[in-house]
C-alpha positions in Angstrom: 92.4 89.9 92.9 94.1 91.3 89.6 97.9 91.3 89.5 98.1 88.7 92.0 101.5 87.4 93.1 102.7 83.8 91.6 103.0 82.8 95.6 99.3 83.4 96.6 96.6 81.1 95.6 93.9 82.6 93.4 90.4 83.4 94.7 91.6 85.3 98.0 89.5 87.9 99.1 90.2 91.3 98.3 90.2 92.0 102.2 93.9 91.0 103.5 92.4 90.8 107.1 90.2 87.7 105.8 93.4 85.9 104.6 94.8 82.8 106.5 98.1 84.1 108.6 100.0 81.9 106.3 99.1 84.1 103.4 99.6 87.3 105.4 102.9 86.1 106.8 104.1 85.4 102.9 103.0 89.2 101.8 104.7 90.6 104.6 108.0 88.6 103.7 107.5 89.6 100.2 107.1 93.3 101.3 110.3 92.9 103.4 112.5 91.5 100.3 111.2 94.3 98.1 112.2 96.9 100.7 115.6 95.1 101.1 116.7 94.9 97.9 115.6 98.4 96.9 117.5 100.0 100.0 120.5 97.5 98.9 120.4 99.3 95.6 120.1 102.6 96.9 123.0 101.8 99.1 121.1 102.4 102.2 121.6 98.6 103.2 124.4 96.4 103.0 124.8 92.8 102.2 125.3 91.9 105.7 121.8 93.4 106.6 120.5 91.1 103.8 122.0 88.2 105.2 121.0 89.1 108.8 117.5 89.6 107.6 117.6 85.9 106.2 118.9 84.6 109.7 116.0 86.4 111.4 113.2 84.8 109.2 111.9 81.2 110.6 113.2 78.5 109.2 109.7 77.4 107.8 109.8 80.4 105.6 113.5 81.0 104.5 113.3 79.4 101.2 110.4 81.6 100.4 112.0 84.7 101.5 115.3 83.6 99.6 112.9 83.3 96.3 111.5 86.6 96.8 114.7 88.5 97.4 116.0 86.9 94.2 112.8 88.0 92.4 113.0 91.6 93.7 116.7 91.4 92.4 116.1 90.4 89.1 113.2 93.1 88.9 115.7 96.1 90.1 118.2 94.8 87.2 115.6 94.5 84.7 114.4 97.8 85.2 114.5 100.0 82.1 115.1 97.4 79.7 113.1 96.8 76.8 
């Protein structure tokens, strides 16, 4: 899959329904992190909402979720820079 994220192994099928549940969970957390950070920068969400979202994630995936939040934060901060 072209443009695949760094946290997913190479060779996953294009059909996400065929992915193991763990990888679907990781992708879902990445999408949630992206949305939270975009809303935070658009002032539609608060830091408190982000903290609550982190606490709501199961302990098993919490570090991954924090890493994706940081990734999307850096992405938003570097937008428009060459």
